[in-house]
C-alpha positions as semicolon CSV with decimal commas, in nm:
position;residue;x (nm);y (nm);z (nm)
1;X;-2,832;6,105;5,408
2;X;-2,639;6,055;5,047
3;X;-2,809;5,844;4,797
4;X;-2,685;5,595;4,543
5;X;-2,482;5,801;4,333
6;X;-2,318;6,005;4,588
7;X;-2,248;5,678;4,765
8;X;-2,063;5,584;4,438
9;X;-1,889;5,923;4,422
10;X;-1,752;5,857;4,764
11;X;-1,634;5,528;4,679
12;X;-1,446;5,709;4,397
13;X;-1,279;5,965;4,629
14;X;-1,513;6,249;4,473
15;X;-1,692;6,504;4,682
16;X;-1,902;6,751;4,474
17;X;-1,842;7,107;4,537
18;X;-2,100;7,342;4,588
19;X;-2,264;7,453;4,237
20;X;-2,048;7,758;4,081
21;X;-2,250;8,063;4,038
22;X;-2,275;8,215;3,683
23;X;-1,972;8,442;3,600
24;X;-2,201;8,671;3,381
25;X;-2,539;8,757;3,276
26;X;-2,698;8,420;3,232
27;X;-2,805;8,110;3,460
28;X;-2,618;7,799;3,562
29;X;-2,893;7,553;3,449
30;X;-3,231;7,572;3,283
31;X;-3,469;7,284;3,335
32;X;-3,724;7,206;3,046
33;X;-3,964;6,926;2,962
34;X;-3,745;6,685;3,213
35;X;-3,411;6,774;3,063
36;X;-3,147;7,015;3,232
37;X;-2,930;7,197;3,025
38;X;-2,611;7,303;3,211
39;X;-2,413;7,600;3,107
40;X;-2,061;7,560;3,029
41;X;-1,836;7,456;3,345
42;X;-1,449;7,527;3,330
43;X;-1,182;7,336;3,458
44;X;-1,145;7,434;3,831
45;X;-0,981;7,252;4,098
46;X;-0,976;7,363;4,479
47;X;-1,125;7,715;4,371
48;X;-0,850;7,765;4,145
49;X;-0,894;7,760;3,760
50;X;-0,692;7,486;3,565
51;X;-0,526;7,677;3,281
52;X;-0,332;7,564;2,963
53;X;-0,331;7,514;2,590
54;X;-0,314;7,130;2,491
55;X;-0,028;7,100;2,240
56;X;0,137;7,375;2,383
57;X;0,181;7,412;2,792
58;X;-0,048;7,090;2,881
59;X;0,011;6,746;2,823
60;X;-0,280;6,527;2,706
61;X;-0,309;6,347;3,065
62;X;-0,333;6,679;3,242
63;X;-0,622;6,799;2,975
64;X;-0,800;6,463;3,050
65;X;-0,771;6,561;3,426
66;X;-0,914;6,905;3,353
67;X;-1,220;6,733;3,167
68;X;-1,279;6,536;3,440
69;X;-1,298;6,854;3,680
70;X;-1,541;6,987;3,440
71;X;-1,762;6,656;3,467
72;X;-1,733;6,682;3,852
73;X;-1,856;7,045;3,814
74;X;-2,169;6,929;3,576
75;X;-2,293;6,714;3,827
76;X;-2,271;6,980;4,097
77;X;-2,537;7,172;3,873
78;X;-2,710;6,862;3,827
79;X;-2,762;6,829;4,188
80;X;-2,879;7,178;4,260
81;X;-3,128;7,145;3,953
82;X;-3,257;6,840;4,108
83;X;-3,331;7,015;4,446
84;X;-3,021;6,811;4,612
85;X;-3,128;6,483;4,518
86;X;-2,882;6,343;4,245
87;X;-3,056;6,015;4,245
88;X;-3,312;6,193;4,029
89;X;-3,038;6,196;3,746
90;X;-3,207;5,923;3,503
91;X;-2,887;5,980;3,209
92;X;-2,642;6,209;3,077
93;X;-2,778;6,290;2,740
94;X;-2,512;6,517;2,571
95;X;-2,172;6,661;2,648
96;X;-2,031;6,931;2,431
97;X;-1,657;6,997;2,495
98;X;-1,412;7,278;2,419
99;X;-1,051;7,207;2,450
100;X;-0,807;7,484;2,441
101;X;-0,560;7,377;2,208
102;X;-0,270;7,446;1,942
103;X;-0,412;7,418;1,583
104;X;-0,200;7,119;1,525
105;X;-0,341;6,935;1,845
106;X;-0,591;6,681;1,704
107;X;-0,659;6,473;2,038
108;X;-0,946;6,678;2,144
109;X;-1,161;6,346;2,172
110;X;-0,888;6,173;2,420
111;X;-0,890;6,480;2,637
112;X;-1,262;6,469;2,678
113;X;-1,268;6,105;2,752
114;X;-1,158;6,239;3,098
115;X;-1,515;6,373;3,153
116;X;-1,678;6,080;2,959
117;X;-1,481;5,786;3,153
118;X;-1,537;5,945;3,489
119;X;-1,925;5,973;3,409
120;X;-1,954;5,615;3,313
121;X;-1,747;5,508;3,622
122;X;-1,966;5,703;3,852
123;X;-2,297;5,644;3,679
124;X;-2,262;5,357;3,515
125;X;-2,488;5,331;3,203
126;X;-2,675;5,634;3,307
127;X;-2,331;5,821;3,239
128;X;-2,315;5,714;2,870
129;X;-2,389;5,986;2,658
130;X;-2,343;6,155;2,299
131;X;-2,094;6,434;2,283
132;X;-1,893;6,645;2,060
133;X;-1,520;6,754;2,128
134;X;-1,441;7,080;1,974
135;X;-1,081;7,264;1,948
136;X;-1,089;7,619;2,058
137;X;-0,827;7,886;1,994
138;X;-0,857;8,005;2,343
139;X;-1,122;7,960;2,637
140;X;-1,241;8,222;2,883
141;X;-0,976;8,301;3,156
142;X;-0,714;8,077;2,980
143;X;-0,892;7,761;3,101
144;X;-0,797;7,431;2,950
145;X;-1,156;7,280;2,900
146;X;-1,504;7,382;2,913
147;X;-1,787;7,134;2,911
148;X;-2,171;7,194;2,896
149;X;-2,424;6,928;2,903
150;X;-2,770;6,793;2,902
151;X;-2,910;6,560;3,155
152;X;-3,259;6,365;3,200
153;X;-3,425;6,387;3,541
154;X;-3,677;6,143;3,670
């Protein structure tokens, strides 16, 4: 039976995918002292990587949509870390986001708003967080956005 958070996600039309396996020699998340540190989640939709470079081949709205996909993937990892009970999530603590962008692109924060706005919409005050939005000259596999996060569990 889905909990409160998953019911809210369903109202938003979001079904969490299965937590992605790591792509190299690392783990998807580490839990320590009530915090879950989730490795970077890349922009992916329906099993396909969302690729692009902001300021060149991708528009701001597309980048924000890619960031939203990263936030959905982060919640999938948190659900796995919480033993399948997403209602154990007390709050989103911090996001660090990397935006594949040209040197003259300066709207990284607006791109990352796609993730931040989604988390607040889905989680309410639990979704409010500290964050960094950083430009990257390139990202793995040419993806548009990669976001890592720190979450507090009950």
